[in-house]
C-alpha positions in Angstrom: -35.5 -4.3 9.3 -32.9 -4.1 12.1 -32.1 -7.8 11.6 -31.2 -7.1 8.0 -29.2 -3.9 8.8 -26.7 -5.5 11.1 -25.3 -8.2 8.7 -25.3 -5.6 5.9 -23.3 -3.2 8.1 -20.8 -6.0 8.9 -20.3 -6.8 5.2 -19.9 -3.2 4.3 -17.4 -2.7 7.1 -15.4 -5.8 6.2 -15.2 -4.8 2.6 -14.1 -1.3 3.5 -11.3 -2.6 5.7 -10.1 -5.0 3.0 -10.2 -2.3 0.3 -7.5 -0.3 2.2 -4.7 -2.7 1.4 -1.3 -1.6 2.8 1.3 -0.4 0.4 4.1 -2.9 -0.2 7.1 -2.5 2.0 10.5 -1.2 1.1 12.5 -4.0 -0.4 9.5 -6.1 -1.4 8.8 -6.9 -5.0 6.7 -4.2 -6.8 3.2 -5.4 -7.7 2.6 -5.5 -11.5 -0.6 -3.5 -11.3 -1.0 -0.5 -9.2 -4.5 -0.3 -7.6 -6.8 2.0 -9.5 -7.9 3.6 -6.1 -4.5 5.2 -5.6 -4.4 8.9 -6.3 -1.7 10.7 -8.1 -0.3 11.9 -4.8 -0.2 8.3 -3.5 1.6 7.1 -6.6 4.1 10.0 -6.3 4.8 9.2 -2.6 5.3 5.5 -3.3 7.7 6.2 -6.2 9.7 8.7 -4.1 9.8 6.1 -1.3 11.1 3.5 -3.7 13.8 5.9 -4.9 14.8 6.6 -1.3 14.9 2.8 -0.6 17.3 2.2 -3.5 19.5 5.1 -2.5 19.6 3.8 1.1 20.5 0.3 -0.1 23.3 1.8 -2.3 24.7 3.9 0.5 24.6 0.9 2.9 26.5 -1.2 0.4 29.1 1.6 0.0 29.6 1.8 3.7 30.1 -1.9 4.1 32.8 -2.0 1.4 
């Protein structure tokens, strides 16, 4: 039983680590589909972060010109 448990644990652990995909970075293209595992709060945080990124890009452009 122990011999079966170790590979099973490794597979579960690997799938758990891959399921926690990082959020796309500021300036990267938005993915077409939002993962269904994101909660409402996560979606709100990401949309607020995107808004701040665009505001920052606009202000940096204004400062250059």
